[in-house]
DSSP file (Angstrom, degrees, kcal/mol; ACC not computed):
  #  RESIDUE AA STRUCTURE BP1 BP2  ACC     N-H-->O    O-->H-N    N-H-->O    O-->H-N    TCO  KAPPA ALPHA  PHI   PSI    X-CA   Y-CA   Z-CA
    1    1 A X     >        0   0    0      0, 0.0     4,-1.9     0, 0.0     5,-0.2   0.000 360.0 360.0 360.0 -40.7    9.0   10.7   -1.9
    2    2 A X  H  >  +     0   0    0      1,-0.2     4,-2.1     2,-0.2     5,-0.1   0.826 360.0  55.6 -68.4 -30.7    9.7   13.0    1.2
    3    3 A X  H  > S+     0   0    0      2,-0.2     4,-2.3     1,-0.2    -1,-0.2   0.905 106.8  50.5 -66.9 -44.7    6.0   14.3    1.0
    4    4 A X  H  > S+     0   0    0      2,-0.2     4,-2.0     1,-0.2    -2,-0.2   0.917 112.1  46.6 -55.5 -50.4    4.8   10.6    1.2
    5    5 A X  H  X S+     0   0    0     -4,-1.9     4,-2.4     1,-0.2    -2,-0.2   0.885 111.6  50.2 -64.6 -42.5    6.9    9.9    4.2
    6    6 A X  H  X S+     0   0    0     -4,-2.1     4,-2.2     1,-0.2    -2,-0.2   0.906 111.0  49.5 -63.0 -42.8    5.9   13.1    6.0
    7    7 A X  H  X S+     0   0    0     -4,-2.3     4,-0.7     2,-0.2    -2,-0.2   0.859 111.2  49.7 -65.6 -35.0    2.2   12.3    5.4
    8    8 A X  H  < S+     0   0    0     -4,-2.0     3,-0.5    -5,-0.2    -2,-0.2   0.935 112.9  47.4 -66.2 -43.9    2.7    8.7    6.8
    9    9 A X  H  < S+     0   0    0     -4,-2.4    -2,-0.2     1,-0.2    -1,-0.2   0.877 117.7  40.6 -66.8 -38.8    4.5   10.1    9.9
   10   10 A X  H  < S+     0   0    0     -4,-2.2     2,-0.3    -5,-0.2    -1,-0.2   0.434  85.2 114.5 -96.4   4.9    1.8   12.8   10.6
   11   11 A X     <  +     0   0    0     -4,-0.7    16,-0.1    -3,-0.5    -3,-0.0  -0.573  35.2 175.7 -70.8 132.1   -1.2   10.6    9.8
   12   12 A X        +     0   0    0     -2,-0.3     2,-0.2     2,-0.1    -1,-0.1   0.267  36.8 123.3-120.0   5.7   -3.3   10.1   13.0
   13   13 A X        -     0   0    0      1,-0.1     2,-0.3    31,-0.0    15,-0.1  -0.508  67.5-117.7 -70.5 130.3   -6.2    8.3   11.4
   14   14 A X        +     0   0    0     -2,-0.2     2,-0.3    13,-0.1    13,-0.2  -0.517  45.6 167.6 -70.0 131.2   -7.0    4.8   12.8
   15   15 A X  E     -A   26   0A   0     11,-2.1    11,-3.0    -2,-0.3     2,-0.3  -0.985  17.8-172.0-140.9 148.9   -6.5    2.2   10.0
   16   16 A X  E     -A   25   0A   0     -2,-0.3     2,-0.4     9,-0.2     9,-0.2  -0.992   5.7-161.5-145.1 148.2   -6.3   -1.5    9.9
   17   17 A X  E     -A   24   0A   0      7,-2.6     7,-2.5    -2,-0.3     2,-0.5  -0.985  10.5-148.5-124.9 128.1   -5.3   -3.9    7.1
   18   18 A X  E     +A   23   0A   0     -2,-0.4     5,-0.2     5,-0.2     2,-0.2  -0.884  20.9 170.8-101.9 124.4   -6.2   -7.6    7.1
   19   19 A X  E >   -A   22   0A   0      3,-2.9     3,-1.4    -2,-0.5     2,-0.6  -0.590  53.7 -59.7-117.8-179.1   -4.0  -10.1    5.4
   20   20 A X  T 3  S-     0   0    0      1,-0.3     3,-0.1    -2,-0.2    50,-0.0  -0.540 121.7 -13.8 -69.7 114.2   -4.0  -13.8    5.4
   21   21 A X  T 3  S+     0   0    0     -2,-0.6    48,-1.9    50,-0.2     2,-0.3   0.742 128.6  71.5  63.4  26.4   -3.6  -14.9    9.2
   22   22 A X  E <   -AB  19  68A   0     -3,-1.4    -3,-2.9    46,-0.2     2,-0.4  -0.977  58.1-157.3-160.5 158.1   -2.5  -11.4   10.3
   23   23 A X  E     -AB  18  67A   0     44,-2.3    44,-2.8    -2,-0.3     2,-0.5  -0.994  10.9-152.2-140.7 133.2   -3.9   -7.8   10.8
   24   24 A X  E     -AB  17  66A   0     -7,-2.5    -7,-2.6    -2,-0.4     2,-0.4  -0.927  15.4-167.9-109.5 123.0   -1.8   -4.7   10.8
   25   25 A X  E     -AB  16  65A   0     40,-2.8    40,-2.4    -2,-0.5     2,-0.4  -0.931   3.5-170.5-119.6 131.8   -3.2   -1.8   13.0
   26   26 A X  E     +AB  15  64A   0    -11,-3.0   -11,-2.1    -2,-0.4    38,-0.2  -0.964  64.4  14.1-125.3 143.1   -2.0    1.8   12.9
   27   27 A X  S    S+     0   0    0     36,-3.1    17,-0.4    -2,-0.4     2,-0.2   0.858  76.3 158.4  68.6  40.1   -2.9    4.6   15.3
   28   28 A X        -     0   0    0     35,-0.7    15,-0.3    -3,-0.2    -1,-0.2  -0.588  36.6-143.1 -89.3 163.2   -4.6    2.7   18.0
   29   29 A X        -     0   0    0     13,-3.6     2,-0.3     1,-0.3    14,-0.2   0.906  65.5 -27.3 -91.5 -51.5   -4.9    4.2   21.5
   30   30 A X  E     -C   42   0A   0     12,-1.6    12,-2.7    33,-0.0     2,-0.5  -0.989  55.2-107.5-162.2 158.6   -4.4    1.2   23.9
   31   31 A X  E     -C   41   0A   0     -2,-0.3    10,-0.3    10,-0.2     3,-0.1  -0.829  27.5-179.3 -91.8 122.9   -4.7   -2.6   24.2
   32   32 A X  E     +     0   0A   0      8,-2.5     2,-0.4    -2,-0.5     9,-0.2   0.939  68.8  13.2 -83.5 -52.9   -7.6   -3.6   26.5
   33   33 A X  E     -C   40   0A   0      7,-1.5     7,-2.3     2,-0.0     2,-0.4  -0.984  57.6-174.6-129.2 134.5   -7.3   -7.4   26.4
   34   34 A X  E     +C   39   0A   0     -2,-0.4     2,-0.3     5,-0.2     5,-0.2  -0.925  24.9 141.8-133.7 106.2   -4.5   -9.6   25.2
   35   35 A X        -     0   0    0      3,-2.0     3,-0.2    -2,-0.4    -2,-0.0  -0.874  62.3-105.7-135.4 167.9   -5.2  -13.4   25.2
   36   36 A X  S    S+     0   0    0     -2,-0.3    19,-2.8     1,-0.2    18,-0.4   0.592 121.4  30.4 -78.0  -7.5   -4.2  -16.0   22.7
   37   37 A X  S    S+     0   0    0      1,-0.3    15,-1.8    16,-0.2     2,-0.3   0.406 124.8  38.0-124.3  -0.5   -7.8  -16.3   21.4
   38   38 A X  E     + D   0  51A   0     13,-0.2    -3,-2.0    -3,-0.2     2,-0.4  -0.954  53.2 178.9-156.7 129.0   -9.1  -12.6   22.0
   39   39 A X  E     -CD  34  50A   0     11,-2.6    11,-3.2    -2,-0.3     2,-0.4  -0.999   7.0-174.8-129.6 134.8   -7.6   -9.2   21.6
   40   40 A X  E     +CD  33  49A   0     -7,-2.3    -8,-2.5    -2,-0.4    -7,-1.5  -0.993   9.9 166.6-131.1 135.3   -9.4   -6.0   22.3
   41   41 A X  E     -CD  31  48A   0      7,-2.3     7,-2.3    -2,-0.4     2,-0.4  -0.903  24.1-130.4-140.1 168.4   -8.1   -2.5   21.7
   42   42 A X  E     -CD  30  47A   0    -12,-2.7   -13,-3.6    -2,-0.3   -12,-1.6  -0.967  13.6-173.4-124.9 145.3   -9.3    1.1   21.5
   43   43 A X        -     0   0    0      3,-2.9   -15,-0.1    -2,-0.4   -16,-0.1  -0.381  58.2 -71.5-109.0-164.9   -8.7    3.9   18.9
   44   44 A X  S    S-     0   0    0    -17,-0.4   -16,-0.1     1,-0.2   -31,-0.0   0.913 126.6  -3.3 -59.5 -43.9   -9.8    7.5   19.3
   45   45 A X  S    S+     0   0    0     33,-0.0    34,-2.0    32,-0.0     2,-0.3   0.147 120.6  73.2-139.7  20.8  -13.5    6.5   18.8
   46   46 A X  E     - E   0  78A   0     32,-0.3    -3,-2.9    33,-0.2     2,-0.4  -0.946  56.7-147.4-134.9 158.3  -13.7    2.9   18.1
   47   47 A X  E     -DE  42  77A   0     30,-2.8    30,-3.0    -2,-0.3     2,-0.5  -0.994  17.5-158.8-123.3 131.9  -13.3   -0.3   19.9
   48   48 A X  E     -DE  41  76A   0     -7,-2.3    -7,-2.3    -2,-0.4     2,-0.5  -0.957   5.0-168.0-118.5 123.6  -11.8   -3.3   17.9
   49   49 A X  E     -DE  40  75A   0     26,-2.8    26,-3.0    -2,-0.5     2,-0.5  -0.961   4.8-170.1-111.6 128.7  -12.4   -7.0   19.0
   50   50 A X  E     -DE  39  74A   0    -11,-3.2   -11,-2.6    -2,-0.5     2,-0.4  -0.983   4.6-173.7-119.4 125.6  -10.3   -9.7   17.3
   51   51 A X  E     +DE  38  73A   0     22,-2.5    21,-2.4    -2,-0.5    22,-1.8  -0.916  29.0  95.5-120.2 150.2  -11.1  -13.4   17.9
   52   52 A X  E     - E   0  71A   0    -15,-1.8     2,-0.4    -2,-0.4    19,-0.2  -0.960  63.8 -68.1 171.3-157.9   -9.2  -16.3   16.7
   53   53 A X  E    S+ E   0  70A   0     17,-1.7    17,-2.8    -2,-0.3   -16,-0.2  -0.982 100.3   9.0-131.5 144.5   -6.6  -18.9   17.8
   54   54 A X  E    S+     0   0A   0     -2,-0.4     2,-0.3   -18,-0.4   -17,-0.2   0.826  78.0 177.7  62.6  31.7   -3.0  -18.6   18.5
   55   55 A X  E     +     0   0A   0    -19,-2.8     2,-0.3    14,-0.1    14,-0.2  -0.500   2.5 169.9 -72.7 129.9   -3.1  -14.8   18.4
   56   56 A X  E     - E   0  68A   0     12,-2.6    12,-2.4    -2,-0.3     2,-0.8  -0.985  39.5-115.9-136.8 152.5    0.3  -13.2   19.1
   57   57 A X  E     + E   0  67A   0     -2,-0.3    10,-0.2    10,-0.2     3,-0.1  -0.790  32.5 175.6 -86.9 112.5    1.7   -9.6   18.8
   58   58 A X  E    S+     0   0A   0      8,-3.4     2,-0.3    -2,-0.8    -1,-0.2   0.756  72.0  20.9 -89.6 -26.8    4.4   -9.9   16.2
   59   59 A X  E     + E   0  66A   0      7,-1.4     7,-2.2     2,-0.0     2,-0.4  -0.990  65.4 179.2-143.2 131.3    5.2   -6.2   16.2
   60   60 A X  E     + E   0  65A   0     -2,-0.3     5,-0.2     5,-0.2     2,-0.2  -0.936  13.2 155.4-140.8 113.5    4.3   -3.7   18.9
   61   61 A X        -     0   0    0      3,-3.3     3,-0.3    -2,-0.4    -2,-0.0  -0.661  60.3 -81.7-123.4-179.1    5.3    0.0   18.5
   62   62 A X  S    S+     0   0    0      1,-0.2     3,-0.0    -2,-0.2    -1,-0.0   0.894 124.8   4.6 -53.0 -44.3    3.8    3.2   20.1
   63   63 A X  S    S+     0   0    0    -36,-0.1   -36,-3.1     1,-0.0   -35,-0.7   0.186 123.2  66.4-126.6  15.5    1.0    3.4   17.6
   64   64 A X  E     +B   26   0A   0     -3,-0.3    -3,-3.3   -38,-0.2     2,-0.3  -0.995  49.1 170.9-143.7 142.5    1.3    0.3   15.4
   65   65 A X  E     -BE  25  60A   0    -40,-2.4   -40,-2.8    -2,-0.4     2,-0.4  -0.990  20.1-149.7-149.0 158.1    1.0   -3.4   15.9
   66   66 A X  E     -BE  24  59A   0     -7,-2.2    -8,-3.4    -2,-0.3    -7,-1.4  -0.991  13.8-163.1-129.7 121.7    0.8   -6.5   13.9
   67   67 A X  E     -BE  23  57A   0    -44,-2.8   -44,-2.3    -2,-0.4     2,-0.3  -0.907   6.7-169.2-107.4 125.3   -1.2   -9.5   15.1
   68   68 A X  E     +BE  22  56A   0    -12,-2.4   -12,-2.6    -2,-0.5     2,-0.3  -0.858  33.8  79.4-112.3 153.9   -0.6  -12.9   13.7
   69   69 A X  E    S-     0   0A   0    -48,-1.9     2,-1.3    -2,-0.3   -15,-0.2  -0.908  87.6 -43.4 146.7-172.8   -2.7  -16.0   14.1
   70   70 A X  E     - E   0  53A   0    -17,-2.8   -17,-1.7    -2,-0.3     2,-0.4  -0.714  61.7-163.9 -90.3  89.2   -5.7  -17.8   13.0
   71   71 A X  E     + E   0  52A   0     -2,-1.3   -19,-0.3   -19,-0.2   -50,-0.2  -0.602  20.8 166.9 -86.5 126.9   -8.1  -14.9   12.9
   72   72 A X  E     +     0   0A   0    -21,-2.4     2,-0.3    -2,-0.4   -20,-0.2   0.618  62.4  17.1-111.4 -13.9  -11.8  -15.8   12.7
   73   73 A X  E     - E   0  51A   0    -22,-1.8   -22,-2.5     2,-0.0     2,-0.4  -0.964  49.9-169.4-158.4 137.8  -13.7  -12.6   13.5
   74   74 A X  E     - E   0  50A   0     -2,-0.3     2,-0.5   -24,-0.2   -24,-0.2  -0.986  12.7-172.8-129.2 121.3  -13.0   -8.8   13.6
   75   75 A X  E     - E   0  49A   0    -26,-3.0   -26,-2.8    -2,-0.4     2,-0.5  -0.959   5.6-165.5-121.8 125.9  -15.6   -6.6   15.2
   76   76 A X  E     - E   0  48A   0     -2,-0.5     2,-0.4   -28,-0.2   -28,-0.2  -0.959  13.6-179.0-113.0 123.7  -15.4   -2.8   15.1
   77   77 A X  E     - E   0  47A   0    -30,-3.0   -30,-2.8    -2,-0.5     2,-0.2  -0.937  32.1-111.6-122.4 144.1  -17.7   -0.8   17.4
   78   78 A X  E       E   0  46A   0     -2,-0.4   -32,-0.3   -32,-0.2   -33,-0.0  -0.561 360.0 360.0 -67.6 136.7  -18.3    2.8   18.0
   79   79 A X              0   0    0    -34,-2.0   -33,-0.2    -2,-0.2    -1,-0.1   0.428 360.0 360.0 -87.7 360.0  -17.0    3.7   21.4
């Protein structure tokens, strides 16, 4: 169990998981744009654009965030 926790804490890989009406993002670098219908952010080598309606940051930590809302499109671009 402690090995799992250590791996989670030390993991620096950019990851995101899409759920119904939310997206969980880990190891992002910074938020570029934050609007209720568009959120853009950077990771180490990717740019992520999220489009939808009523988008809100439900959880915001140093390297982790949870976005809720009616997500219609997620675009991942090489930076």
